[in-house]
Each structure stands twice: as structure tokens, then as C-alpha cells.
C-alpha positions as CSV (number, residue, x, y, z in Angstrom):
1,X,1.5,7.1,-15.8
2,X,1.8,3.7,-17.2
3,X,0.1,0.8,-15.7
4,X,0.8,-2.7,-16.7
5,X,-2.3,-4.7,-17.5
6,X,-3.6,-6.5,-14.4
7,X,-6.5,-8.7,-13.6
8,X,-7.5,-10.8,-10.7
9,X,-7.5,-14.3,-11.9
10,X,-10.6,-16.3,-10.8
11,X,-9.8,-19.4,-8.8
12,X,-11.9,-22.4,-8.0
13,X,-13.2,-23.1,-11.5
14,X,-16.2,-25.2,-11.1
15,X,-17.3,-27.7,-13.7
16,X,-20.8,-29.1,-13.5
17,X,-21.7,-32.1,-15.4
18,X,-25.3,-33.0,-15.9
19,X,-26.8,-36.0,-17.6
20,X,-30.0,-35.6,-19.5
21,X,-32.1,-38.6,-20.1
22,X,-34.7,-38.5,-22.8
23,X,-38.1,-40.4,-22.5
24,X,-38.6,-42.8,-25.4
25,X,-38.2,-46.4,-26.3
26,X,-35.8,-45.9,-29.2
27,X,-33.4,-43.3,-27.9
28,X,-31.8,-42.1,-24.7
29,X,-29.9,-39.0,-24.5
30,X,-27.0,-39.0,-22.1
31,X,-25.2,-36.1,-21.3
32,X,-24.1,-32.7,-22.1
33,X,-21.3,-31.2,-20.1
34,X,-21.5,-27.6,-19.2
35,X,-18.4,-25.8,-17.9
36,X,-19.0,-22.7,-15.7
37,X,-16.3,-20.3,-14.6
38,X,-17.1,-19.2,-11.2
39,X,-15.2,-16.7,-9.2
40,X,-16.4,-17.1,-5.6
41,X,-16.1,-14.8,-2.7
42,X,-14.6,-17.5,-0.6
43,X,-11.5,-18.0,-2.8
44,X,-8.1,-16.6,-2.1
45,X,-8.3,-14.2,-5.1
46,X,-8.3,-10.6,-4.0
47,X,-7.6,-7.1,-5.3
48,X,-5.5,-4.5,-3.6
49,X,-7.4,-1.5,-2.3
50,X,-6.1,0.7,-5.1
51,X,-7.1,3.3,-6.1
52,X,-8.5,5.4,-3.2
53,X,-12.1,4.1,-2.8
54,X,-13.9,7.3,-1.9
55,X,-12.6,10.1,-4.2
56,X,-13.9,13.5,-3.3
57,X,-13.8,12.8,0.5
58,X,-10.8,13.6,2.6
59,X,-9.1,10.5,3.9
60,X,-9.8,10.4,7.6
61,X,-7.2,7.7,8.4
62,X,-3.9,8.8,10.1
63,X,-1.1,6.3,9.4
64,X,2.0,5.4,11.3
65,X,4.8,4.3,8.9
66,X,7.8,2.5,10.4
67,X,10.8,0.7,9.0
68,X,10.2,-3.0,9.0
69,X,13.9,-3.9,9.4
70,X,17.2,-2.1,9.5
71,X,18.2,-1.0,6.0
72,X,17.6,1.5,3.3
73,X,14.2,3.0,2.6
74,X,13.7,2.6,-1.1
75,X,10.8,4.3,-3.0
76,X,9.4,3.0,-6.3
77,X,7.6,5.4,-8.6
78,X,4.2,4.1,-9.4
79,X,2.8,7.0,-11.4
80,X,1.5,10.5,-11.3
81,X,-1.0,12.9,-12.9
82,X,-0.1,16.2,-11.2
83,X,0.5,19.3,-13.1
84,X,2.7,20.7,-10.3
85,X,6.4,19.7,-10.4
86,X,7.1,17.6,-7.3
87,X,9.6,15.3,-5.6
88,X,9.6,12.8,-2.8
89,X,11.6,13.0,0.4
90,X,11.7,11.3,3.8
91,X,12.0,12.1,7.5
92,X,13.3,9.4,9.9
93,X,12.2,10.1,13.4
94,X,11.4,13.6,12.4
95,X,14.8,14.3,10.8
96,X,15.1,14.8,7.1
97,X,17.5,12.5,5.3
98,X,18.1,15.3,2.8
99,X,17.3,13.1,-0.2
100,X,14.6,14.3,-2.6
101,X,13.9,12.8,-6.0
102,X,11.6,10.8,-8.3
103,X,10.4,14.0,-10.0
104,X,6.8,13.4,-11.2
105,X,7.5,14.8,-14.7
106,X,10.7,12.9,-15.5
107,X,10.3,9.6,-13.7
108,X,9.0,6.4,-15.2
109,X,7.0,3.7,-13.5
110,X,9.4,1.4,-11.8
111,X,12.1,4.0,-11.2
112,X,13.5,3.8,-7.7
113,X,15.2,6.1,-5.2
114,X,17.1,5.3,-2.0
115,X,15.8,7.8,0.5
116,X,18.2,6.9,3.2
117,X,18.8,4.4,6.1
118,X,16.5,3.6,8.9
119,X,16.5,1.1,11.8
120,X,13.7,-1.3,12.5
121,X,10.8,0.5,14.2
122,X,12.0,4.0,13.2
123,X,9.1,6.4,12.5
124,X,9.0,7.3,8.8
125,X,7.3,10.5,7.5
126,X,7.1,10.9,3.8
127,X,7.5,14.4,2.3
128,X,6.0,15.8,-0.9
129,X,8.0,18.8,-2.0
130,X,6.3,21.0,-4.6
131,X,9.0,22.7,-6.6
132,X,6.8,24.5,-9.1
133,X,4.9,26.4,-7.9
134,X,7.1,26.8,-4.9
135,X,4.4,26.3,-2.2
136,X,6.4,24.1,0.3
137,X,6.2,20.6,1.7
138,X,3.2,18.3,2.4
139,X,3.7,15.4,4.8
140,X,2.2,12.0,5.3
141,X,1.5,13.1,8.9
142,X,-1.5,15.6,8.7
143,X,-0.5,17.2,12.0
144,X,2.5,18.7,10.1
145,X,0.4,20.1,7.2
146,X,-0.9,23.3,8.8
147,X,1.5,25.6,7.0
148,X,1.0,23.9,3.7
149,X,-2.8,23.9,4.0
150,X,-3.0,27.5,5.2
151,X,-4.6,26.6,8.5
152,X,-5.5,23.2,9.9
153,X,-3.5,20.4,8.2
154,X,-5.4,17.7,6.4
155,X,-4.5,14.2,5.3
156,X,-2.6,14.3,2.0
157,X,-1.9,10.6,1.6
158,X,-3.8,7.4,1.1
159,X,-2.0,4.1,1.9
160,X,-2.7,0.4,1.7
161,X,-0.6,-2.8,1.2
162,X,0.5,-3.5,-2.4
163,X,0.7,-7.2,-3.1
164,X,1.1,-7.0,-6.9
165,X,-2.2,-8.8,-7.3
166,X,-4.4,-6.2,-8.9
167,X,-3.4,-3.7,-10.1
168,X,0.1,-4.6,-11.0
169,X,2.7,-1.7,-11.4
170,X,5.2,-3.0,-13.9
171,X,7.9,-4.9,-12.0
172,X,7.6,-3.0,-8.7
173,X,8.0,-5.3,-5.7
174,X,5.3,-5.7,-3.1
175,X,5.3,-3.2,-0.2
176,X,3.3,-0.3,1.1
177,X,1.5,1.8,-1.4
178,X,1.3,5.6,-0.7
179,X,-0.5,8.0,-3.0
180,X,-0.9,11.8,-2.6
181,X,-3.4,14.6,-3.0
182,X,-1.0,17.5,-3.7
183,X,-3.3,20.5,-3.6
184,X,-3.4,22.5,-0.4
185,X,-6.7,22.5,1.5
186,X,-7.2,26.2,0.6
187,X,-7.0,25.5,-3.1
188,X,-10.0,23.2,-3.5
189,X,-8.4,19.8,-3.7
190,X,-10.5,17.0,-5.2
191,X,-9.1,14.4,-2.7
192,X,-8.8,11.6,-5.2
193,X,-5.3,10.8,-4.0
194,X,-3.8,9.9,-7.3
195,X,-1.5,12.8,-7.9
196,X,1.7,11.0,-7.2
197,X,2.0,7.3,-6.1
198,X,4.9,5.3,-4.7
199,X,5.5,1.8,-3.3
200,X,7.9,1.3,-0.4
201,X,9.3,-2.2,0.4
202,X,10.4,-2.7,4.0
203,X,7.9,-0.2,5.3
204,X,5.1,-1.2,7.7
205,X,1.8,0.6,7.9
206,X,-0.5,0.9,10.9
207,X,-3.5,0.8,10.7
208,X,-3.8,-1.6,7.7
209,X,-7.0,-1.4,5.7
210,X,-9.0,-4.5,5.1
211,X,-9.4,-6.1,1.6
212,X,-11.9,-4.8,-0.9
213,X,-15.3,-6.2,-0.2
214,X,-16.1,-9.0,-2.6
215,X,-12.5,-9.5,-3.6
216,X,-11.5,-12.1,-1.1
217,X,-12.5,-13.6,2.2
218,X,-15.1,-11.4,3.7
219,X,-14.1,-10.1,7.1
220,X,-10.5,-11.2,6.7
221,X,-8.0,-8.5,7.4
222,X,-4.4,-8.0,6.4
223,X,-1.8,-8.7,9.0
224,X,-1.4,-5.9,11.6
225,X,1.9,-5.0,9.9
226,X,3.1,-5.7,6.4
227,X,6.8,-6.0,5.9
228,X,7.8,-6.6,2.3
229,X,11.2,-7.6,1.2
230,X,11.9,-6.7,-2.0
231,X,-1.3,7.4,-8.1
232,X,-4.3,13.2,-9.1
233,X,-5.8,15.1,-10.9
234,X,-7.7,13.8,-13.9
235,X,-6.8,13.2,-17.5
236,X,-7.0,16.7,-19.0
237,X,-4.5,19.1,-20.5
238,X,-2.0,18.3,-17.7
239,X,1.2,16.4,-18.2
240,X,0.2,12.8,-17.6
241,X,2.3,10.0,-16.1
242,X,-0.5,8.1,-14.4
243,X,-1.9,4.6,-14.2
244,X,-5.2,3.8,-16.0
245,X,-7.0,3.7,-12.7
246,X,-6.7,7.5,-12.5
247,X,-8.7,7.8,-15.7
248,X,-11.2,5.3,-14.5
249,X,-11.9,7.1,-11.2
250,X,-11.7,10.7,-12.5
251,X,-15.0,11.6,-14.1
252,X,-15.0,15.2,-12.9
253,X,-13.5,18.1,-14.7
254,X,-12.3,20.4,-11.9
255,X,-9.0,21.9,-13.0
256,X,-7.2,21.5,-9.7
257,X,-3.9,22.5,-11.1
């Protein structure tokens, strides 16, 4: 996947001026100015909590996704590295909209898909359909993943607000970031949650993770719900459409797919 270059720009540039006075009857030295760029923890600069911060550990968080307002639920493709062939779908209040798309091998970062209409407050469940091999559907609700995982269902998604601060996915609008671990629990998944990634404007997430420690105001949390208007496997012999953060976080060489 492609990832547009992104950086958190430091704010609160501090310039310190010091005057140096020499001792001597014939000369006095005044001043050298020294400019220091300081990025403080107390500034408003922050980084989004992307990618998943604890790869290798199953995500213990269970999310509730809801429609922020009445309207269409639009998904933006934010990258993938899975070798499986997969598409995204949606259930609204437990009923499939019947729309699947954003194939991970043919989509480009920024491509979008209208998954269907929802009313404000409707419960949204995202669906990852594995077409090849044909092993079924994984859901953003782990309680529905028992069949896919061959037993007790596990969490196959990681989610956090996306504010287009850092990283920045091309021209994708801000919204809720959802990334997948596509391997079933009985196939030794690596739980790096960068197999397929999407951003959904007009989708609220609860609970909402806090900011990355050191990237903003310590202890400050995102609002209880984010309503915006408007990334798997590692780099190996697989078909790659993934942001650079996948390469940065994947140091292992376990052929998941």
C-alpha cells in the first residue's frame, strides 16, 4: 500500500537568546543568538494511534461502531498487505447491506465504496469476506467470529480515530480507522492488524483510545465519540499494497499467508 509522507510538525518553537559578556578593558562581547527547535509534550501536536501499538498480541478491545448521522456509510481504502483476496462489507443492525468491494489486490489508497445507508445511531458491523481461499467472513464484532476462527471468536480489527495528522493517507478524509487481522485464530495469526485498512467518515467508535503517549497532552482523551464529516502481514513475497508503517512494524518473518 502506498502511504503519503507524513510527519508531526513540532509547534511551540522556542528561541533562546543569550548575551555573553567578556571580561576585559578593551572589548566586550555581546551576544550570540541560539535558536532551538523544541517539540514539547504540552503542545497540541499529536500523532494518531496508527499502526496497532502491540503487534503479536490479540487486541482485547471490543468496539461498538455506530452511524454518526443519517446518511451513507462510505469506506475509504487505506492499504493492505494480505496475500488472501478479500473484500469489505457491512451489516446495519445485524442485516447485511449486500454490498462488498474494495478488493485488496485491485484497490488503490483513496478509493472509496458506498456500503449503504444507515440512520443515526444504527449499529454497524464491518465484514471482511475472504474470497480466495474461500474461508468465509470475519466480523468487527468478535462474538460473531466463532465459525471463522474454528472455535471461540477473537478480535479481528483494531480501530482508532483518524485525524489526518500522522500518518496521512493520501487525500482520505478524517474518520474512524479500522484495520484487520485476516488469518483465522486456528491458522497462527500474527495479530499485527495491518492486513487491510479502511477509514470511515460519519462513523462513531466506542470506546475511543487515548492519544499516543508523548504525542500530545498527557492524560487527554479523544471525545467520547468521533463523528467526522467528510493497514498484515509483512513485506515478503506477497502482493503488497500497504503503507510504510506495515514495513516498519513487521520485523518478523512468519509466512501467515
